Residue frames as a rotation matrix with the C-alpha (Angstrom) as fourth column:
MET 1
0.418 0.765 0.490 -35.84
0.148 -0.589 0.794 -47.91
0.896 -0.260 -0.359 8.72
ASP 2
0.801 -0.145 -0.581 -34.08
0.597 0.129 0.792 -48.63
-0.040 -0.981 0.190 12.00
ARG 3
-0.210 -0.976 0.051 -30.80
0.976 -0.206 0.070 -47.10
-0.058 0.065 0.996 10.81
GLU 4
-0.635 -0.002 0.773 -32.61
0.334 -0.903 0.272 -43.86
0.697 0.430 0.573 9.89
GLY 5
-0.958 0.247 -0.147 -34.85
0.075 -0.279 -0.957 -43.79
-0.277 -0.928 0.249 12.97
VAL 6
-0.523 0.822 -0.226 -38.09
-0.692 -0.254 0.676 -44.36
0.498 0.509 0.702 11.03
LEU 7
-0.730 0.305 0.611 -40.74
-0.408 0.522 -0.749 -45.90
-0.547 -0.796 -0.257 13.25
PHE 8
0.061 0.828 0.557 -43.54
0.431 0.482 -0.763 -46.21
-0.900 0.286 -0.328 10.69
ALA 9
-0.860 -0.350 -0.372 -43.63
-0.195 -0.450 0.872 -45.82
-0.472 0.822 0.319 6.91
LEU 10
0.356 0.934 0.037 -46.64
-0.073 0.068 -0.995 -45.22
-0.932 0.351 0.092 4.72
THR 11
-0.522 -0.755 -0.396 -45.59
-0.548 -0.058 0.835 -46.70
-0.653 0.653 -0.383 1.41
SER 12
0.765 0.625 -0.156 -46.40
-0.511 0.442 -0.737 -48.42
-0.392 0.644 0.657 -1.87
SER 13
0.221 -0.684 0.695 -44.51
0.333 0.723 0.606 -50.95
-0.917 0.097 0.387 -3.95
ALA 14
-0.165 -0.388 -0.907 -42.45
-0.721 -0.579 0.380 -49.83
-0.673 0.717 -0.184 -6.93
SER 15
-0.846 -0.073 0.529 -43.28
0.204 0.870 0.448 -53.23
-0.493 0.487 -0.721 -8.43
SER 16
0.176 0.984 -0.037 -46.63
0.433 -0.111 -0.895 -51.65
-0.884 0.141 -0.445 -9.29
ALA 17
0.544 -0.026 -0.839 -44.90
-0.579 -0.735 -0.352 -49.65
-0.607 0.677 -0.415 -12.00
THR 18
-0.400 -0.830 -0.390 -42.44
-0.881 0.232 0.411 -52.29
-0.251 0.508 -0.824 -13.18
VAL 19
-0.967 0.074 0.243 -44.20
0.098 0.992 0.085 -55.66
-0.234 0.106 -0.966 -12.86
GLY 20
-0.463 0.866 0.191 -47.83
0.311 -0.044 0.949 -54.54
0.830 0.499 -0.249 -12.63
GLN 21
-0.326 0.436 0.839 -50.35
-0.702 -0.706 0.094 -52.72
0.633 -0.558 0.536 -10.48
GLY 22
0.719 0.681 -0.136 -51.95
-0.447 0.603 0.660 -55.94
0.532 -0.414 0.738 -9.16
TYR 23
0.359 -0.683 -0.636 -48.62
0.586 0.695 -0.416 -57.55
0.726 -0.224 0.650 -8.32
GLY 24
-0.605 -0.669 0.433 -47.28
0.143 -0.626 -0.767 -54.46
0.784 -0.402 0.474 -6.54
ASN 25
-0.028 0.677 0.735 -50.44
-0.810 -0.447 0.381 -53.95
0.586 -0.585 0.561 -4.50
ALA 26
0.838 0.299 -0.456 -50.44
-0.048 0.874 0.484 -57.61
0.543 -0.384 0.747 -3.39
GLU 27
-0.016 -0.948 -0.319 -46.75
0.626 0.239 -0.742 -57.33
0.780 -0.211 0.590 -2.49
MET 28
-0.637 -0.223 0.738 -47.35
-0.274 -0.829 -0.487 -54.18
0.721 -0.512 0.467 -0.42
ALA 29
0.401 0.849 0.343 -50.43
-0.718 0.058 0.694 -55.59
0.569 -0.525 0.633 1.32
ASN 30
0.689 -0.205 -0.696 -48.48
0.368 0.925 0.092 -58.69
0.625 -0.319 0.712 2.35
ALA 31
-0.425 -0.904 0.037 -45.62
0.483 -0.262 -0.835 -56.55
0.765 -0.337 0.548 3.69
ALA 32
-0.442 0.321 0.837 -48.01
-0.611 -0.791 -0.019 -54.28
0.657 -0.520 0.546 5.65
GLU 33
0.680 0.732 -0.037 -49.84
-0.505 0.504 0.701 -57.29
0.532 -0.458 0.712 7.07
THR 34
0.391 -0.640 -0.661 -46.53
0.596 0.724 -0.348 -58.92
0.701 -0.257 0.665 8.05
PHE 35
-0.644 -0.667 -0.375 -45.26
0.745 -0.436 -0.504 -55.73
0.173 -0.604 0.778 9.76
PRO 36
0.263 0.897 0.355 -48.43
0.771 -0.417 0.482 -53.84
0.580 0.148 -0.801 10.80
ASP 37
0.701 -0.039 -0.712 -46.61
0.562 -0.583 0.586 -51.75
-0.438 -0.811 -0.387 13.40
ARG 38
-0.267 -0.919 -0.290 -43.99
0.364 -0.375 0.853 -50.61
-0.892 0.122 0.435 10.87
LEU 39
-0.984 -0.140 0.106 -45.70
0.136 -0.225 0.965 -50.35
-0.111 0.964 0.240 7.45
GLY 40
-0.050 0.983 -0.175 -48.92
0.006 -0.175 -0.984 -48.83
-0.999 -0.050 0.002 6.16
MET 41
-0.444 -0.099 0.890 -50.16
0.784 0.438 0.440 -49.57
-0.433 0.894 -0.117 2.65
LEU 42
-0.232 0.395 -0.889 -50.87
-0.550 -0.807 -0.215 -47.03
-0.802 0.439 0.405 -0.06
ILE 43
0.328 0.420 0.846 -52.90
0.484 0.695 -0.532 -48.58
-0.811 0.584 0.025 -2.90
TRP 44
-0.741 -0.587 -0.326 -51.10
-0.042 -0.444 0.895 -47.89
-0.670 0.677 0.304 -6.18
ILE 45
0.373 0.883 0.285 -53.64
0.425 0.111 -0.899 -46.75
-0.825 0.456 -0.334 -8.76
ASN 46
-0.878 -0.478 -0.016 -52.90
0.165 -0.334 0.928 -46.27
-0.449 0.812 0.372 -12.43
PRO 47
-0.153 0.944 -0.292 -56.02
-0.239 -0.322 -0.916 -44.48
-0.959 -0.070 0.275 -13.71
ILE 48
-0.089 0.129 -0.988 -55.42
-0.993 -0.089 0.078 -45.57
-0.078 0.988 0.136 -17.30
ASP 49
-0.976 -0.157 -0.150 -55.56
-0.160 0.987 0.007 -49.24
0.147 0.030 -0.989 -16.30
PRO 50
-0.266 0.963 -0.043 -59.19
-0.545 -0.113 0.831 -50.29
0.795 0.245 0.555 -16.87
SER 51
0.260 0.367 -0.893 -59.02
0.415 0.793 0.446 -52.71
0.872 -0.487 0.054 -13.91
TRP 52
-0.640 -0.657 0.399 -57.73
-0.072 -0.465 -0.882 -50.19
0.765 -0.593 0.250 -11.35
GLN 53
-0.139 0.634 0.760 -60.94
-0.929 -0.349 0.121 -50.08
0.343 -0.690 0.638 -9.29
ASP 54
0.807 0.400 -0.435 -61.37
-0.283 0.908 0.309 -53.87
0.518 -0.127 0.846 -9.21
ASP 55
0.046 -0.892 -0.450 -57.72
0.454 0.420 -0.786 -54.14
0.890 -0.168 0.424 -8.15
ALA 56
-0.649 -0.402 0.646 -57.95
-0.236 -0.700 -0.674 -51.41
0.723 -0.589 0.360 -5.51
THR 57
0.219 0.902 0.372 -61.22
-0.650 -0.150 0.745 -52.32
0.728 -0.405 0.554 -3.78
PRO 58
0.644 0.071 -0.761 -60.04
0.359 0.850 0.384 -55.42
0.675 -0.521 0.522 -1.85
TYR 59
-0.384 -0.898 -0.214 -57.17
0.669 -0.111 -0.735 -53.44
0.636 -0.425 0.644 -0.31
VAL 60
-0.284 0.410 0.867 -59.58
-0.562 -0.804 0.196 -50.95
0.777 -0.431 0.459 1.25
GLU 61
0.764 0.644 -0.039 -61.04
-0.392 0.511 0.765 -53.89
0.513 -0.569 0.643 3.19
ARG 62
0.491 -0.663 -0.566 -57.53
0.694 0.690 -0.205 -55.11
0.526 -0.292 0.799 4.05
GLY 63
0.625 -0.123 -0.771 -56.74
0.659 -0.446 0.605 -51.82
-0.418 -0.887 -0.197 5.78
ALA 64
-0.197 -0.686 0.700 -54.98
0.897 -0.414 -0.153 -49.66
0.395 0.598 0.697 3.20
LEU 65
-0.046 0.074 -0.996 -54.36
0.764 -0.640 -0.083 -46.15
-0.644 -0.765 -0.027 4.54
GLY 66
0.146 0.103 -0.984 -54.37
-0.355 -0.923 -0.149 -44.20
-0.923 0.371 -0.098 1.28
ILE 67
0.845 0.154 0.512 -53.88
0.435 0.360 -0.825 -44.11
-0.312 0.920 0.237 -2.48
LYS 68
-0.131 -0.932 -0.337 -50.62
0.114 -0.352 0.929 -43.60
-0.985 0.084 0.152 -4.38
LEU 69
0.933 0.309 0.185 -50.51
0.233 -0.125 -0.964 -41.95
-0.275 0.943 -0.189 -7.81
HIS 70
-0.081 -0.984 -0.157 -47.35
0.190 -0.169 0.967 -41.75
-0.978 0.048 0.201 -9.90
PRO 71
0.790 0.540 -0.291 -48.09
-0.135 -0.311 -0.941 -39.88
-0.598 0.782 -0.173 -13.15
LYS 72
0.155 -0.801 -0.579 -44.52
-0.958 -0.264 0.109 -40.06
-0.240 0.537 -0.808 -14.40
LEU 73
-0.744 -0.512 0.429 -43.99
-0.439 0.859 0.264 -43.81
-0.504 0.007 -0.864 -14.06
ASN 74
-0.262 0.724 0.638 -47.49
0.527 0.661 -0.534 -44.65
-0.808 0.196 -0.555 -15.30
THR 75
-0.939 -0.313 0.141 -47.31
0.287 -0.491 0.822 -41.94
-0.188 0.813 0.552 -18.02
TYR 76
0.025 0.954 0.299 -50.61
0.964 -0.103 0.246 -40.14
0.266 0.282 -0.922 -17.64
ALA 77
-0.524 -0.106 0.845 -51.56
0.116 -0.992 -0.052 -36.48
0.844 0.071 0.532 -17.53
VAL 78
-0.707 0.318 -0.631 -52.76
0.653 -0.048 -0.756 -34.95
-0.271 -0.947 -0.174 -14.29
ASP 79
-0.834 0.523 0.175 -56.16
-0.360 -0.756 0.547 -33.59
0.418 0.393 0.819 -15.24
HIS 80
-0.451 0.732 0.511 -59.63
-0.786 -0.054 -0.616 -33.62
-0.423 -0.679 0.600 -13.83
GLU 81
0.413 0.664 -0.624 -61.04
-0.883 0.459 -0.097 -35.95
0.222 0.591 0.776 -16.48
SER 82
-0.103 -0.553 -0.827 -58.39
-0.285 0.813 -0.508 -38.62
0.953 0.183 -0.241 -15.84
LEU 83
-0.873 -0.450 -0.188 -58.50
0.062 0.279 -0.958 -38.42
0.484 -0.848 -0.216 -12.06
ALA 84
-0.309 0.825 0.472 -62.17
-0.870 -0.446 0.209 -37.70
0.383 -0.347 0.856 -11.28
PRO 85
0.563 0.557 -0.611 -62.99
-0.270 0.822 0.502 -41.42
0.782 -0.118 0.613 -10.81
VAL 86
-0.244 -0.730 -0.639 -59.95
0.547 0.441 -0.712 -41.86
0.801 -0.523 0.292 -8.54
PHE 87
-0.882 -0.038 0.470 -60.99
-0.297 -0.730 -0.616 -38.88
0.366 -0.683 0.632 -6.39
ALA 88
0.139 0.987 0.083 -64.54
-0.820 0.068 0.569 -40.26
0.555 -0.147 0.818 -6.22
PHE 89
0.409 -0.088 -0.908 -63.15
0.238 0.971 0.013 -43.63
0.881 -0.222 0.418 -5.07
ALA 90
-0.659 -0.737 -0.149 -60.96
0.388 -0.163 -0.907 -41.87
0.644 -0.656 0.394 -2.49
ARG 91
-0.598 0.514 0.615 -63.88
-0.708 -0.699 -0.103 -39.81
0.377 -0.497 0.782 -1.13
GLU 92
0.409 0.832 -0.376 -66.16
-0.572 0.554 0.605 -42.87
0.711 -0.032 0.702 -0.99
ASN 93
0.517 -0.292 -0.804 -63.55
0.499 0.867 0.006 -44.84
0.695 -0.404 0.594 0.94
ARG 94
0.989 -0.080 0.125 -62.26
-0.146 -0.692 0.707 -41.90
0.030 -0.718 -0.696 3.01
LEU 95
0.439 -0.890 0.121 -58.69
0.823 0.452 0.344 -42.32
-0.361 -0.051 0.931 1.76
PRO 96
0.489 -0.378 -0.786 -56.17
-0.326 -0.915 0.238 -39.54
-0.809 0.140 -0.570 1.21
ILE 97
0.917 -0.238 0.319 -54.26
0.389 0.362 -0.847 -39.43
0.086 0.901 0.425 -2.07
VAL 98
0.313 -0.903 -0.294 -50.48
-0.046 -0.323 0.945 -39.22
-0.949 -0.282 -0.143 -2.20
THR 99
0.984 0.035 0.176 -49.01
0.175 0.026 -0.984 -38.15
-0.039 0.999 0.020 -5.53
HIS 100
0.025 -0.999 0.032 -45.42
0.773 0.040 0.633 -38.42
-0.633 0.009 0.774 -6.65
ALA 101
0.890 0.456 0.030 -44.99
0.401 -0.748 -0.529 -34.89
-0.218 0.483 -0.848 -7.94
GLU 102
0.099 -0.957 -0.274 -41.27
0.368 -0.220 0.903 -34.60
-0.924 -0.191 0.330 -8.54
THR 103
-0.774 -0.424 -0.471 -41.32
-0.311 -0.394 0.865 -34.41
-0.552 0.816 0.173 -12.33
GLY 104
-0.750 0.455 0.480 -43.36
0.651 0.638 0.412 -35.31
-0.119 0.621 -0.775 -15.35
GLU 105
-0.346 0.723 0.598 -46.86
0.518 -0.384 0.764 -34.03
0.782 0.574 -0.242 -15.90
PHE 106
0.434 0.544 -0.718 -47.35
0.895 -0.168 0.413 -32.75
0.104 -0.822 -0.560 -12.34
ARG 107
-0.560 -0.530 0.637 -47.00
0.463 -0.838 -0.290 -28.98
0.687 0.133 0.714 -12.17
PRO 108
-0.930 0.197 -0.310 -48.18
0.201 -0.434 -0.878 -26.45
-0.308 -0.879 0.364 -9.56
SER 109
-0.611 0.735 -0.295 -51.09
-0.792 -0.573 0.213 -25.46
-0.012 0.364 0.932 -11.80
ALA 110
-0.599 0.387 -0.701 -52.32
-0.010 0.872 0.490 -29.07
0.801 0.301 -0.518 -11.74
ILE 111
-0.834 0.309 -0.457 -53.60
0.521 0.171 -0.836 -28.52
-0.181 -0.935 -0.304 -8.21
GLY 112
-0.672 0.585 -0.455 -55.89
-0.485 -0.811 -0.327 -25.78
-0.560 0.001 0.828 -9.49
ARG 113
-0.384 0.522 -0.762 -57.37
-0.776 0.266 0.572 -28.10
0.501 0.811 0.302 -12.12
TRP 114
-0.655 -0.062 -0.753 -57.54
0.097 0.981 -0.165 -31.00
0.750 -0.182 -0.636 -9.69
GLN 115
-0.927 0.020 -0.375 -58.97
0.373 0.159 -0.914 -29.81
0.041 -0.987 -0.155 -6.42
PRO 116
-0.757 0.623 0.196 -62.13
-0.634 -0.773 0.011 -27.72
0.158 -0.116 0.981 -6.98
SER 117
0.240 0.903 -0.357 -64.43
-0.698 0.416 0.583 -30.73
0.674 0.109 0.730 -7.23
SER 118
0.118 -0.315 -0.942 -62.45
0.354 0.899 -0.256 -32.66
0.928 -0.303 0.218 -4.62
THR 119
-0.042 -0.181 0.983 -62.94
-0.586 -0.792 -0.171 -30.53
0.809 -0.583 -0.073 -1.55
THR 120
0.715 0.323 0.620 -63.62
-0.698 0.357 0.620 -33.48
-0.021 -0.877 0.481 0.75
CYS 121
0.875 -0.478 -0.074 -60.56
0.455 0.866 -0.208 -35.43
0.163 0.148 0.975 -0.34
HIS 122
0.684 -0.709 -0.170 -57.17
-0.406 -0.564 0.719 -34.65
-0.606 -0.423 -0.674 1.15
SER 123
0.877 -0.467 0.115 -54.08
0.383 0.534 -0.754 -35.00
0.291 0.705 0.647 -0.98
CYS 124
0.548 -0.807 -0.218 -50.36
-0.151 -0.353 0.923 -34.78
-0.822 -0.473 -0.315 -0.43
SER 125
0.944 -0.318 -0.088 -47.90
-0.078 0.044 -0.996 -34.09
0.321 0.947 0.016 -3.22
ASN 126
0.689 -0.725 0.018 -44.54
0.310 0.317 0.896 -35.65
-0.656 -0.611 0.443 -2.43
HIS 127
-0.294 -0.931 0.214 -41.24
0.738 -0.079 0.670 -34.23
-0.607 0.355 0.711 -3.71
PHE 128
0.655 0.747 0.113 -43.28
0.643 -0.472 -0.603 -31.34
-0.397 0.468 -0.789 -5.03
ASN 129
0.942 -0.266 0.203 -41.37
-0.032 -0.677 -0.735 -29.42
0.333 0.686 -0.647 -7.70
ALA 130
0.645 -0.738 -0.197 -38.06
0.671 0.424 0.608 -30.88
-0.366 -0.524 0.769 -6.61
GLY 131
-0.355 -0.921 0.158 -35.36
0.921 -0.316 0.226 -28.23
-0.158 0.226 0.961 -6.67
ARG 132
-0.915 0.119 0.386 -37.82
0.017 -0.944 0.330 -25.37
0.404 0.309 0.861 -7.28
PRO 133
-0.579 0.696 -0.425 -40.60
0.804 0.574 -0.155 -25.69
0.136 -0.432 -0.892 -4.67
ILE 134
-0.846 0.210 -0.490 -41.72
0.103 -0.837 -0.538 -22.07
-0.523 -0.505 0.686 -4.15
PRO 135
-0.679 0.659 -0.322 -44.30
-0.672 -0.383 0.633 -21.88
0.294 0.647 0.704 -6.99
GLY 136
-0.360 0.539 -0.762 -45.84
0.187 0.842 0.507 -25.15
0.914 0.040 -0.403 -5.82
ILE 137
-0.676 0.075 -0.733 -45.98
0.736 0.026 -0.676 -24.05
-0.032 -0.997 -0.072 -2.19
LEU 138
-0.878 0.343 -0.334 -47.68
-0.293 -0.936 -0.193 -20.80
-0.379 -0.072 0.923 -3.15
MET 139
-0.493 0.719 -0.490 -50.23
-0.551 0.178 0.815 -22.64
0.673 0.672 0.308 -5.30
ALA 140
-0.433 0.303 -0.849 -50.93
0.511 0.859 0.045 -25.24
0.742 -0.414 -0.527 -2.59
LYS 141
-0.945 0.055 -0.321 -51.67
0.254 -0.494 -0.832 -22.48
-0.204 -0.868 0.453 -0.07
GLU 142
-0.660 0.734 -0.159 -54.84
-0.726 -0.568 0.387 -21.76
0.194 0.371 0.908 -2.05
PHE 143
0.170 0.702 -0.692 -56.26
-0.411 0.689 0.598 -25.21
0.896 0.183 0.405 -1.25
PRO 144
0.074 -0.147 0.986 -56.68
-0.992 -0.115 0.057 -26.12
0.105 -0.982 -0.155 2.44
ASN 145
0.753 0.242 0.612 -56.91
-0.386 0.916 0.112 -29.87
-0.534 -0.320 0.783 1.77
VAL 146
0.808 -0.581 -0.096 -53.66
0.167 0.382 -0.909 -30.06
0.565 0.719 0.405 -0.23
TYR 147
0.747 -0.662 0.068 -50.39
-0.207 -0.135 0.969 -30.73
-0.632 -0.738 -0.238 1.53
VAL 148
0.793 -0.558 -0.245 -46.98
-0.203 0.136 -0.970 -30.65
0.575 0.818 -0.006 -0.13
ASP 149
0.666 -0.745 0.038 -43.67
0.198 0.225 0.954 -32.09
-0.719 -0.628 0.297 0.87
THR 150
0.882 -0.357 -0.308 -40.68
-0.460 -0.515 -0.723 -30.60
0.100 0.780 -0.618 -0.88
CYS 151
0.209 -0.848 0.487 -38.01
-0.505 0.333 0.796 -33.06
-0.837 -0.412 -0.359 0.24
PHE 152
0.983 0.012 -0.183 -36.00
-0.168 0.463 -0.870 -34.60
0.075 0.886 0.457 -2.53
VAL 153
0.194 -0.957 0.216 -32.68
-0.451 0.108 0.886 -36.44
-0.871 -0.269 -0.410 -2.65
PRO 154
0.399 -0.112 -0.910 -31.16
-0.898 0.156 -0.412 -37.20
0.188 0.981 -0.038 -6.06
ARG 155
0.982 0.044 -0.186 -30.29
-0.027 0.995 0.092 -40.88
0.189 -0.085 0.978 -6.43
GLU 156
0.259 -0.964 -0.065 -26.58
0.311 0.147 -0.939 -40.13
0.914 0.223 0.338 -6.66
ARG 157
-0.431 -0.403 0.807 -26.78
-0.559 -0.583 -0.589 -38.56
0.708 -0.705 0.027 -3.17
SER 158
0.512 0.804 0.302 -29.02
-0.737 0.230 0.636 -41.11
0.442 -0.548 0.710 -1.49
ARG 159
0.585 -0.377 -0.718 -26.27
0.399 0.905 -0.151 -43.60
0.707 -0.198 0.679 -0.65
SER 160
0.890 -0.228 0.395 -24.50
-0.450 -0.588 0.672 -43.10
0.079 -0.776 -0.626 2.66
ASP 161
0.731 -0.636 0.246 -21.56
0.404 0.694 0.596 -45.41
-0.550 -0.337 0.764 2.01
């Protein structure tokens, strides 16, 4: 973070997708509590995990700043039926939702299916339509509580050495 001039990072743990949602959330909470001026926690939620709400709730009380969804790594479709409980949880706890939207099931049209019943919940779609962002940007303009970031660096280009 120092090398790149990053003062504060809002992040989640990739261990949530590899080891398990509970492990990754505990790992991220510990890191954010150890470095509160540098790291903010996003609660990783896998909506197909039946224990997601029990796992997520304690982190709201521990100061999590948002929710992280990753449909590709957790292999679920982005649709209203799957995500309605997550949006309800986000609204109830006043947490924004950050979605990894680079590839997989997340398409610009997903916003249209997602947002109509979620007007009080803000969401940000990261890496939105990597390499072809214009359709996603145009779709997101229709929803005032949806933000997109179109930055994307392929892994083979992310090393500076």
